[in-house]
C-alpha positions as CSV (number, residue, x, y, z in Angstrom):
1,M,36.6,101.8,166.1
2,K,36.0,99.6,163.1
3,F,35.9,102.7,160.9
4,W,39.1,103.9,162.4
5,F,40.8,100.4,161.7
6,A,39.5,100.6,158.1
7,T,40.9,104.0,157.4
8,L,44.3,103.0,158.9
9,A,44.4,99.8,156.8
10,L,43.6,101.8,153.6
11,S,46.3,104.3,154.5
12,L,48.9,101.6,155.1
13,I,48.0,99.9,151.8
14,L,48.4,103.2,149.9
15,S,51.7,103.7,151.7
16,F,52.9,100.4,150.8
17,Q,52.0,100.8,147.1
18,G,53.9,104.0,146.9
19,L,57.1,101.9,147.8
20,F,56.7,99.4,145.0
21,A,57.0,100.3,141.3
22,Q,54.0,99.7,139.0
23,V,55.7,98.3,136.0
24,I,54.1,98.3,132.3
25,T,56.1,96.7,129.4
26,A,56.1,96.8,125.7
27,E,58.1,94.6,123.5
28,S,59.1,94.5,119.8
29,P,57.3,92.2,117.3
30,D,60.3,89.8,117.6
31,K,60.4,90.2,121.3
32,S,64.1,91.1,121.4
33,L,63.5,94.9,122.4
34,V,61.7,95.6,125.6
35,V,60.7,98.8,127.2
36,S,59.8,98.8,130.8
37,L,57.8,101.9,132.1
38,S,57.7,102.4,135.9
39,L,55.8,104.4,138.2
40,Q,57.2,104.6,141.8
41,A,56.7,107.4,144.4
42,E,54.6,109.1,141.8
43,K,57.3,109.6,139.4
44,L,57.8,108.1,135.8
45,T,60.9,106.1,134.7
46,Y,61.6,103.8,131.9
47,K,64.5,101.4,130.8
48,V,65.3,99.6,127.5
49,T,66.8,96.2,127.1
50,Y,67.7,94.3,123.9
51,K,68.0,90.5,123.9
52,G,68.1,90.8,127.8
53,T,71.1,93.3,127.7
54,P,70.4,96.8,129.3
55,M,70.7,99.6,126.6
56,L,69.1,102.2,128.9
57,E,69.0,102.0,132.6
58,E,66.3,103.5,134.7
59,S,65.7,107.0,133.2
60,P,63.4,109.8,134.1
61,L,60.2,110.8,132.1
62,G,58.0,113.8,132.7
63,L,56.8,117.1,131.4
64,V,56.3,120.7,132.9
65,T,53.9,123.2,131.3
66,N,52.7,126.6,132.5
67,E,49.3,124.9,133.3
68,A,50.3,121.6,134.7
69,D,53.3,119.9,136.2
70,F,53.7,116.2,135.2
71,S,57.2,115.8,136.8
72,T,55.8,114.2,140.0
73,G,52.5,113.4,141.8
74,L,51.5,111.1,139.1
75,T,48.7,108.5,139.2
76,F,48.3,105.6,136.7
77,L,44.9,105.5,135.0
78,S,44.9,103.0,132.2
79,K,46.6,101.6,129.3
80,E,45.8,100.6,125.6
81,E,47.9,98.3,123.6
82,S,47.7,97.8,119.7
83,N,49.8,97.0,116.6
84,V,51.1,99.3,114.1
85,D,51.5,98.0,110.4
86,K,52.4,100.6,108.0
87,Q,53.6,100.4,104.4
88,Y,54.6,103.5,102.4
89,T,56.9,104.6,99.7
90,Q,59.2,107.6,100.0
91,D,61.6,109.3,97.7
92,R,64.6,111.3,99.0
93,I,65.7,109.0,101.7
94,K,67.8,105.8,101.9
95,K,65.1,103.5,101.0
96,S,62.0,103.9,98.7
97,A,59.6,101.1,99.9
98,I,59.2,100.9,103.8
99,H,57.2,98.3,105.9
100,Y,57.1,99.6,109.5
101,T,55.6,97.2,112.2
102,A,55.6,98.0,115.8
103,N,53.7,97.3,119.1
104,K,52.0,100.4,120.5
105,L,51.5,101.1,124.2
106,V,49.5,104.2,125.4
107,C,49.6,104.8,129.0
108,H,47.3,107.4,130.7
109,F,48.2,109.2,133.9
110,E,46.9,112.2,135.9
111,N,48.7,114.6,138.3
112,A,47.6,115.6,141.9
113,Q,45.3,118.3,140.2
114,K,43.5,115.7,138.1
115,N,45.3,117.1,134.8
116,K,45.8,114.2,132.4
117,I,48.7,113.2,130.2
118,S,49.5,110.2,128.1
119,I,52.8,108.5,127.0
120,V,52.9,106.9,123.7
121,F,55.4,104.2,123.0
122,Q,55.9,102.3,119.6
123,V,58.4,99.4,119.6
124,S,59.8,98.0,116.6
125,D,62.4,95.3,116.1
126,H,65.3,97.8,116.6
127,D,63.6,101.2,117.4
128,V,61.9,102.8,120.4
129,A,59.8,105.8,119.7
130,F,57.8,107.7,122.3
131,R,56.1,111.1,122.8
132,Y,53.8,112.8,125.3
133,E,50.3,113.6,124.5
134,L,48.3,116.2,126.1
135,P,44.5,116.5,126.0
136,R,42.4,119.7,127.0
137,W,42.4,120.4,130.6
138,K,38.7,121.7,131.4
139,D,38.6,125.1,130.0
140,R,42.4,125.2,129.0
141,T,42.9,124.7,125.2
142,V,46.4,126.1,125.2
143,C,49.7,125.6,127.2
144,V,53.4,126.2,127.2
145,V,55.7,123.3,127.5
146,E,58.5,124.8,129.6
147,K,60.6,121.6,130.3
148,E,61.0,118.1,129.6
149,L,62.4,115.7,132.1
150,T,63.1,112.9,129.6
151,G,66.5,111.3,130.2
152,Y,69.0,108.7,129.1
153,R,71.0,106.8,131.6
154,F,73.5,104.6,129.9
155,P,75.5,101.5,131.4
156,S,78.9,102.7,132.9
157,V,80.9,101.2,130.0
158,T,79.3,103.3,127.5
159,T,81.5,105.5,125.2
160,T,80.1,108.3,123.0
161,F,80.2,109.8,119.6
162,L,78.7,113.3,120.1
163,S,78.9,116.6,118.3
164,P,78.7,119.8,120.8
165,N,76.0,122.2,120.4
166,M,77.6,125.5,119.4
167,K,77.3,128.7,121.5
168,P,74.5,131.0,120.4
169,M,75.4,134.2,118.6
170,A,79.0,133.3,118.1
171,G,81.2,132.4,115.2
172,F,81.1,134.0,111.8
173,A,78.8,137.1,111.9
174,R,77.1,135.7,115.1
175,T,75.4,132.9,113.0
176,T,75.6,130.1,115.4
177,P,74.4,127.6,116.4
178,S,74.4,125.8,113.0
179,Y,75.2,122.0,113.9
180,E,78.9,122.4,112.3
181,S,81.0,121.1,115.1
182,G,83.2,118.2,115.0
183,Y,82.7,114.9,117.0
184,S,84.3,113.3,120.0
185,I,85.1,109.8,119.1
186,D,84.8,106.7,121.6
187,A,84.9,109.3,124.5
188,T,83.9,108.2,128.0
189,M,80.8,109.9,129.3
190,T,82.6,111.1,132.3
191,G,85.7,112.1,130.3
192,Q,83.8,114.7,128.1
193,P,84.8,118.3,128.8
194,S,82.2,120.6,130.0
195,R,79.7,121.4,127.3
196,P,77.2,124.0,128.8
197,E,75.2,124.1,125.5
198,G,75.1,120.2,125.4
199,Y,75.1,118.0,122.3
200,V,73.2,118.1,119.0
201,F,71.1,115.2,117.8
202,P,71.8,112.5,116.7
203,G,74.1,111.0,119.2
204,L,75.8,107.6,119.0
205,F,76.6,105.6,121.9
206,R,78.6,102.2,122.1
207,M,77.9,99.8,125.1
208,G,81.3,98.1,125.0
209,T,80.8,94.8,123.2
210,K,77.1,94.6,123.9
211,G,75.8,96.9,121.3
212,W,75.0,100.4,120.0
213,V,72.4,103.1,120.6
214,L,71.3,106.0,118.3
215,L,69.3,108.8,120.0
216,S,67.5,111.4,117.9
217,E,64.0,113.1,117.4
218,T,61.6,113.4,114.6
219,G,58.4,115.1,113.7
220,V,59.5,118.7,114.7
221,S,57.3,121.2,112.8
222,S,56.1,124.7,113.4
223,Q,54.1,123.3,116.4
224,F,57.1,122.8,118.6
225,C,60.7,123.7,119.3
226,A,63.7,121.4,118.5
227,S,65.6,120.0,121.2
228,H,69.2,118.5,121.9
229,L,71.0,116.5,124.6
230,S,72.2,118.1,127.8
231,Q,75.8,117.6,128.9
232,Y,76.3,114.6,131.0
233,Q,75.1,115.3,134.6
234,D,74.1,113.1,137.6
235,G,74.6,110.1,135.4
236,L,72.4,110.9,132.6
237,Y,71.8,113.0,129.4
238,T,68.4,114.7,129.3
239,I,66.4,116.5,126.6
240,A,67.2,120.2,126.6
241,Y,65.2,123.0,124.9
242,P,66.9,125.8,123.0
243,S,69.0,128.4,124.9
244,M,67.3,131.7,125.3
245,A,70.2,133.4,123.8
246,Q,69.4,131.9,120.3
247,N,67.8,134.3,117.8
248,N,69.7,137.2,119.5
249,G,67.7,136.5,122.6
250,F,64.1,136.7,120.8
251,G,61.4,134.1,121.3
252,S,60.7,131.5,123.8
253,S,63.0,128.3,124.7
254,G,59.8,126.3,125.1
255,A,56.8,125.5,122.8
256,A,53.4,127.1,122.6
257,V,50.9,124.1,122.1
258,A,47.3,123.9,121.2
259,L,45.4,121.3,123.1
260,P,45.1,118.5,122.5
261,G,48.6,118.5,121.3
262,A,51.9,116.4,121.4
263,T,55.7,116.7,121.8
264,P,58.0,115.5,118.9
265,W,59.0,111.8,119.0
266,R,61.9,110.8,120.8
267,T,63.7,108.0,119.0
268,I,66.2,105.2,120.3
269,T,67.5,102.9,117.7
270,V,69.5,99.8,119.1
271,G,71.4,96.9,117.8
272,Q,74.2,94.5,118.6
273,N,76.0,95.8,115.7
274,L,75.8,99.0,113.5
275,Q,73.4,97.5,110.9
276,P,70.2,98.7,112.5
277,I,71.8,102.1,113.0
278,V,72.7,102.5,109.2
279,E,69.5,101.0,107.8
280,T,66.8,102.5,110.2
281,T,63.8,104.5,108.7
282,I,62.4,105.5,112.1
283,P,62.6,109.2,111.5
284,F,60.2,108.8,108.6
285,D,58.1,105.9,110.0
286,L,56.4,108.1,112.6
287,V,55.4,111.1,110.4
288,E,53.2,111.9,107.5
289,P,53.2,114.6,104.9
290,L,51.8,117.9,105.9
291,Y,50.8,118.9,102.4
292,Q,51.0,117.6,98.8
293,A,53.7,118.4,96.3
294,S,52.4,121.1,94.0
295,K,54.2,119.3,91.1
296,P,56.6,116.4,90.6
297,Y,60.1,117.5,91.9
298,K,63.2,116.5,89.9
299,Y,66.3,115.6,92.0
300,G,69.9,115.3,90.7
301,K,73.4,116.8,90.7
302,A,74.7,120.4,90.5
303,T,77.8,122.3,89.9
304,W,78.7,125.1,92.2
305,S,81.3,127.7,91.7
306,W,81.5,129.1,95.3
307,I,82.9,126.2,97.1
308,V,86.4,126.4,95.2
309,W,86.3,129.6,93.3
310,Q,84.6,131.5,96.3
311,D,83.0,135.0,96.2
312,A,84.9,136.3,93.2
313,S,83.2,133.8,91.2
314,M,79.8,135.4,91.5
315,N,79.9,137.1,88.0
316,Y,78.0,136.5,84.9
317,E,81.0,135.0,83.2
318,D,82.1,132.6,85.6
319,Q,78.6,131.3,86.1
320,V,78.4,130.6,82.5
321,K,81.5,128.4,82.8
322,F,79.9,126.4,85.4
323,I,76.6,126.2,83.5
324,D,78.7,124.7,80.7
325,L,80.4,122.3,83.1
326,A,77.0,121.1,84.3
327,S,76.0,120.6,80.7
328,T,79.0,118.7,79.7
329,L,78.7,116.4,82.8
330,G,74.8,116.0,82.2
331,Y,74.0,117.4,85.6
332,E,70.5,118.8,86.1
333,Y,71.4,122.0,88.0
334,I,73.8,124.8,88.8
335,L,73.8,126.4,92.3
336,M,74.4,130.2,92.2
337,D,75.5,131.3,95.6
338,A,75.6,134.3,97.8
339,L,76.0,137.9,96.4
340,W,74.3,137.0,93.0
341,D,71.8,139.8,93.8
342,T,74.5,142.5,93.6
343,K,77.1,141.0,91.5
344,I,74.7,139.8,88.7
345,G,71.4,141.4,89.5
346,K,67.9,140.3,88.6
347,E,67.9,141.5,85.3
348,R,71.1,139.8,84.0
349,M,70.1,136.8,86.0
350,A,67.0,136.2,84.0
351,Q,69.2,136.3,80.8
352,L,71.6,133.8,82.6
353,L,68.7,131.5,83.4
354,D,67.7,131.5,79.8
355,Y,71.4,130.6,78.7
356,A,71.3,127.7,81.3
357,R,68.0,126.4,80.0
358,S,69.5,126.4,76.5
359,K,72.0,124.0,77.9
360,N,69.5,121.8,79.6
361,V,70.5,123.1,83.1
362,E,68.3,124.4,85.6
363,A,69.1,126.6,88.7
364,F,69.1,126.9,92.4
365,L,69.7,130.3,94.0
366,W,71.1,131.2,97.4
367,Y,69.3,133.3,100.0
368,N,70.1,134.7,103.3
369,S,67.4,133.7,105.7
370,N,68.0,136.5,107.8
371,G,65.8,139.5,108.9
372,S,66.8,139.7,112.6
373,A,68.8,136.8,114.0
374,N,72.5,137.5,113.0
375,D,74.8,139.8,111.2
376,A,75.6,137.8,108.0
377,P,76.5,140.3,105.4
378,Q,75.8,138.1,102.3
379,G,72.7,138.9,100.3
380,P,70.0,138.7,99.1
381,H,68.8,139.9,102.5
382,N,65.2,140.1,104.0
383,K,63.5,138.2,101.2
384,M,62.8,134.9,103.3
385,S,62.1,136.3,106.7
386,T,58.5,137.8,106.2
387,A,55.6,136.4,104.3
388,I,54.9,139.4,102.1
389,E,58.5,139.7,100.8
390,R,58.9,135.9,100.5
391,K,55.9,135.6,98.3
392,K,57.1,138.4,96.1
393,E,60.5,136.9,95.7
394,M,59.0,133.4,95.1
395,K,56.7,134.8,92.3
396,W,59.7,136.3,90.6
397,L,61.8,133.1,91.1
398,Q,58.8,131.1,89.3
399,Q,58.6,133.8,86.7
400,V,62.3,133.3,85.6
401,G,62.3,129.6,86.1
402,V,64.3,128.9,89.1
403,K,63.6,125.4,90.4
404,G,65.2,125.7,93.9
405,I,66.5,127.8,96.6
406,K,69.4,127.3,99.1
407,V,68.5,129.3,102.3
408,D,71.3,130.1,104.7
409,F,72.1,131.3,108.2
410,F,69.4,130.3,110.6
411,G,69.2,131.5,114.2
412,G,68.7,128.4,116.2
413,D,66.2,125.7,117.3
414,K,63.4,127.8,118.9
415,Q,59.8,127.3,117.8
416,E,60.2,130.7,116.1
417,T,62.8,129.3,113.7
418,M,60.9,126.2,113.2
419,R,58.0,128.2,112.0
420,L,60.3,130.1,109.6
421,Y,61.6,126.7,108.1
422,E,57.9,125.6,107.6
423,D,56.8,128.8,106.2
424,I,59.7,128.9,103.6
425,L,59.0,125.3,102.6
426,S,55.2,125.8,102.3
427,D,55.4,129.0,100.4
428,A,58.1,127.6,98.2
429,N,55.8,124.5,97.3
430,D,53.1,127.0,96.2
431,Y,55.4,128.3,93.5
432,H,56.9,124.8,92.7
433,I,60.3,125.5,94.2
434,M,62.5,123.1,96.1
435,V,64.3,124.1,99.1
436,D,67.7,123.3,100.6
437,F,68.9,124.5,104.0
438,H,72.5,125.7,105.0
439,G,73.7,127.0,108.2
440,T,70.9,125.0,109.7
441,T,69.5,122.6,112.0
442,L,69.1,118.8,111.7
443,P,66.1,117.8,109.6
444,R,63.7,115.9,111.7
445,G,61.4,113.8,109.4
446,W,61.3,116.6,107.0
447,E,61.7,114.6,103.7
448,R,58.3,112.7,104.4
449,M,56.6,115.9,106.0
450,Y,57.6,118.4,103.3
451,P,57.7,117.2,99.7
452,N,59.8,120.1,98.2
453,Y,62.3,119.7,100.9
454,V,65.7,118.5,99.4
455,G,68.3,118.6,102.1
456,S,70.2,120.3,104.9
457,E,73.8,120.9,105.6
458,A,73.9,120.5,109.5
459,V,77.3,119.1,109.5
460,L,81.0,120.1,109.2
461,A,80.7,120.4,105.6
462,S,82.9,121.1,102.5
463,E,83.3,124.8,103.0
464,M,85.4,124.0,106.1
465,L,87.8,122.0,103.8
466,I,88.5,125.3,102.2
467,F,88.8,127.4,105.3
468,S,90.5,124.9,108.0
469,Q,93.7,123.0,107.9
470,D,92.2,120.9,110.8
471,T,89.2,119.9,108.9
472,R,91.3,118.9,105.9
473,N,93.5,116.8,108.3
474,N,90.4,115.0,109.6
475,E,88.4,114.8,106.4
476,A,88.4,111.0,106.3
477,I,87.7,110.7,110.0
478,Y,84.6,112.8,109.7
479,A,83.5,110.9,106.5
480,S,83.8,107.6,108.3
481,L,81.3,108.9,111.0
482,H,78.5,110.4,108.9
483,P,76.8,107.1,107.7
484,F,76.4,106.0,111.2
485,I,75.4,109.4,112.9
486,R,74.3,112.5,111.0
487,N,73.3,111.0,107.6
488,T,71.5,108.0,108.8
489,V,68.7,110.2,110.3
490,G,68.4,112.7,107.4
491,S,69.5,114.0,104.2
492,M,72.9,115.6,104.3
493,E,73.9,118.3,101.7
494,F,77.7,118.1,102.3
495,G,78.7,119.8,98.9
496,G,81.7,117.5,98.5
497,V,83.4,115.4,95.8
498,L,86.6,117.9,95.2
499,L,88.9,116.7,92.6
500,N,91.2,119.7,92.6
501,K,94.6,118.6,94.1
502,Y,94.5,122.1,95.9
503,L,91.3,123.6,96.9
504,T,91.8,126.9,95.0
505,K,90.8,128.2,91.8
506,S,94.5,128.1,90.6
507,N,94.6,124.4,91.7
508,K,98.1,124.9,93.3
509,E,100.1,126.2,96.3
510,R,97.6,126.2,99.2
511,N,94.7,124.2,100.7
512,K,96.2,120.8,99.6
513,R,93.7,118.0,99.5
514,L,94.8,115.1,101.6
515,T,92.3,112.5,100.5
516,T,92.6,110.5,97.3
517,D,90.4,110.7,94.2
518,A,88.8,107.4,95.0
519,F,87.9,108.7,98.5
520,Q,86.1,111.6,96.8
521,L,84.2,109.3,94.5
522,A,83.3,107.2,97.5
523,T,81.5,110.1,99.3
524,A,79.4,110.6,96.4
525,V,77.6,107.3,97.6
526,L,78.5,107.4,101.2
527,F,76.8,110.8,101.7
528,Q,73.1,110.7,100.8
529,N,71.2,113.8,99.5
530,P,68.6,114.0,96.8
531,V,70.2,117.0,95.2
532,Q,74.0,116.8,95.3
533,M,76.1,119.9,95.0
534,F,79.4,118.7,93.8
535,G,82.7,120.7,94.1
536,L,84.0,120.0,90.6
537,T,85.5,122.9,88.5
538,P,85.9,123.3,84.8
539,N,89.7,122.4,84.8
540,N,88.6,118.9,86.0
541,L,87.2,118.0,82.6
542,T,90.8,117.9,81.5
543,D,93.0,117.2,84.5
544,V,90.9,114.3,85.9
545,P,91.0,110.7,84.5
546,A,88.0,110.1,82.2
547,F,86.8,107.1,84.2
548,E,86.3,109.2,87.3
549,L,84.2,111.6,85.3
550,D,82.2,108.8,83.8
551,F,81.4,107.6,87.2
552,L,80.4,111.1,88.5
553,K,78.2,111.4,85.4
554,K,76.3,108.2,86.2
555,V,76.2,108.0,90.0
556,P,72.5,108.6,91.3
557,T,71.3,110.9,93.9
558,V,68.4,108.9,95.1
559,W,68.3,105.5,96.3
560,D,65.8,102.5,96.7
561,E,67.9,100.7,99.4
562,T,70.8,101.1,101.7
563,V,72.7,98.2,103.3
564,Y,75.4,98.2,106.1
565,V,78.5,96.4,104.9
566,D,81.2,97.1,107.4
567,G,82.8,99.8,109.6
568,Y,83.5,101.5,112.7
569,P,82.9,105.2,113.3
570,G,86.1,107.2,113.1
571,Q,88.0,104.4,111.5
572,Y,86.3,103.2,108.4
573,A,82.9,102.8,106.6
574,V,81.5,100.7,104.0
575,I,78.0,101.1,102.7
576,A,76.1,99.7,99.7
577,R,73.2,101.6,98.0
578,R,70.8,100.4,95.3
579,H,69.1,102.7,92.6
580,R,66.6,100.5,90.7
581,T,68.7,97.4,89.7
582,Q,72.1,99.0,90.0
583,W,74.2,98.6,93.3
584,Y,76.9,100.9,94.3
585,I,79.2,99.9,97.2
586,A,81.5,102.7,98.6
587,G,84.1,102.7,101.4
588,V,86.7,105.1,103.0
589,N,89.6,104.4,105.3
590,A,90.4,107.0,108.1
591,Q,93.3,105.1,109.6
592,K,97.0,105.6,109.2
593,D,97.7,102.2,107.7
594,P,96.2,100.6,104.6
595,L,93.1,98.5,105.6
596,T,92.3,95.0,104.1
597,L,88.8,93.9,104.4
598,K,86.8,90.8,103.3
599,I,83.6,92.2,102.6
600,Q,80.2,90.4,102.0
601,L,78.2,91.6,99.0
602,P,75.4,89.0,98.6
603,M,73.7,91.3,96.2
604,L,76.7,90.8,93.7
605,A,77.5,87.2,94.5
606,G,79.0,85.6,91.3
607,K,78.9,88.9,89.2
608,K,81.5,91.0,87.7
609,A,81.8,94.6,88.7
610,Q,83.8,97.7,88.2
611,L,86.1,98.8,91.0
612,C,87.7,102.3,91.5
613,N,90.4,102.3,94.1
614,D,93.9,103.5,95.0
615,N,97.2,101.9,94.7
616,A,100.0,102.2,97.3
617,S,101.1,105.4,95.7
618,K,97.5,106.9,96.2
619,E,96.9,106.8,92.5
620,T,93.3,106.1,91.6
621,Y,92.7,103.3,89.0
622,T,89.8,101.2,87.8
623,K,89.6,97.5,86.8
624,E,86.9,94.8,86.6
625,V,86.6,92.5,89.5
626,Q,84.9,89.2,90.1
627,I,82.8,88.7,93.1
628,K,82.9,85.2,94.6
629,Q,80.0,83.0,94.5
630,N,79.5,83.4,98.3
631,G,79.5,87.2,97.7
632,E,83.1,87.8,99.3
633,L,85.4,90.2,98.0
634,T,88.9,91.3,99.5
635,V,89.6,95.0,98.9
636,E,92.4,97.1,100.3
637,I,91.8,100.7,101.1
638,Q,94.6,103.2,101.5
639,P,94.9,105.7,104.3
640,N,92.8,108.8,103.5
641,G,91.5,106.7,100.6
642,G,88.5,105.0,99.4
643,F,86.9,102.7,96.8
644,V,83.7,102.3,94.9
645,I,82.3,99.1,93.2
646,H,79.5,99.5,90.7
C-alpha cells in the first residue's frame, strides 16, 4: 500500500510539473534586453523584452532531423552561463574596430529517446543571437536537419518592412530566386498578400511607438543551407529552408551535418529607435575567418560600361574608353562584364589588361556561375561550377593580372549552392583574387568569414533602373530603406551613382533619371560596399559639374565608423560614416515634398564643412556651411533629392 501511494504521489508531481513552465532567462550586460526560455508540456518557447516592452511574444523553438526529433518530448538537463568579451578589427564592413560584449546561456535538453541538444543564446545590449548545437548521438556521427521550428511571434500592433522571396526557376532565363524584389512598407502582418515562398532576410519590424526589430541570420557556410522567413501564418513567422524547386529541383532543402555540429545563428536586433539597427555589427560578432588572406587585398572604386552602355559596349574600343575614364578619376578598377569571352576573347583581353595597367587601372571580370541551375545565356559559362575548370580559369586570371571576379546567376539557397559560394571564394583566394557576387543570396557574415569576399548584389539594384520604369519611379523610396534593412547586415554592391540625365548611351530620349545629382552622390555614402562599381560614363567628364566629380574622386569605399543620424524607412534616411578622420554625412528624401531637418552632428560640432545639395529647381550646388557649436545643422532635402556633407 505504501508503495502504491508513493508511486501515485510521484505521478501526480510529474503531472503537475508538466502544467507549469520551467523558465530560464538571459539578460544583456545593461539588463535592458531579456530573453526568457520556457519548457512547458515538453515543448520549448522563448520571448524577448526590451526595457520591459515585449518585442517578441511566446515563440516556438525546436529542430527535426532524420535521426532525432527535438520538436516535442523534451526534458531540461542543465544550463551554463558565461560572459563574452571580444575585441576585433575588420575591414569591409561599417566599422573597423569592434568591441562585442554579451551574456551567454547554454541550455541542454534531451528528447524521449535520450538524444541530446543544446540551445546557445548570446545577449548583448541590443542583439539576441541563438543557435542549436548537436552532439554525437551514440554511434551517429552525421544527420540531416530537415526542419526548424524557430518562430517569431510579434505583438499585434507590429508593421513590417519585408521583401518577398522570389519564385524558383522564374524570371530572366529561370535565374530566380535572386533577392531582387521590392519591399512592402509599414504593412500590417495580416494585410500582407499571400507569399508562398515567404520573405528573404533581413526583415524589419516596427512595434508601433515601442521600438524596432531586425531579424536575420549569420554564419552560413558550406556546412548548412541558408534560410528565410515563412509567410505569416497562425500568428507568427517561422524559419523556412529553401524550396525543393530551387537549383532546377536538384539538391536537398535541408542540411547535411557532421556531428557534433550546429545551425547558423539566428539574430534579433532591437531598439527603441533605429540607431541600434543601423549600427549593429552582430552579423560579424558571431563568426571567425575560415582561412587567411593569401595577400593584402585592395578595395576601391570601378568604372563599368555595361550598366548604361549595355551589351553592345563589350568590345575592345569601348573598354579602352572606360579604362581611360577610371584613370582620369583615379579609380582603382574597371569591371568588364558579361560576354567579354566572345566579344573580346582571352588573347585580346590580355592586351587590354596590359593597357589598363599602363593607366594604373586593374580589372574585375564577369563570370556566369552556372553549370546546371538555370538558362542564363551570357558567358563565360561553366568556368566556376566545377573545381577542375575553376582552377584552370583562376590560374589564367592570375597570369594575366586580373584582381577580381564578379560571379552571377546563382541557383538559390540550398546547401549545394552554399558549397559553390565557398568553393569559389576559397579557390579564388589561392590565386589572390577578390570575389563579388551578383544574382545572388544575402551575405551572412561573409566579410569576416572569407577575406577575399568584396560584396554581393542581393537587392533590387541599378540594372533595374535601366530596365524598369517602376524601379525608376521608386528609386528614392528603395534608397531610404537600404541603410535600415539590406545594407545594415552586409555589404551591398548596388552599382549606382548614375549621372546621365537619361540612362542610355546617348543620354537622351528615354529612361529619364528622376533623382537629382545630389541624391546620386549621397548613395555613394549611404550604400556600403568595399568595391563600388559606379555607373559613370565618359561623357560625365564634361557634362557634370567639376565639384561633383571631385567628390566622386575622393569618396572612400571603406569605413571606420557608421552612425545613425535620422530617418524613417521608405521616407528618408540620413547616415554618417567616418573614414580615418574624415566624416561624410549623406541623406536622401523619398517623400513628395521638400523635407526640412534639424540634424545633430556632434562629430562636426563647431566646424566648417562642404555641403552638396539641391535647390528648389533640383539643381545641385555646393557651398561651405558652419555647424553650430551644439552640432546642429538645418538642411532641406528636395523630393527625390539628397545631400552630402564632408
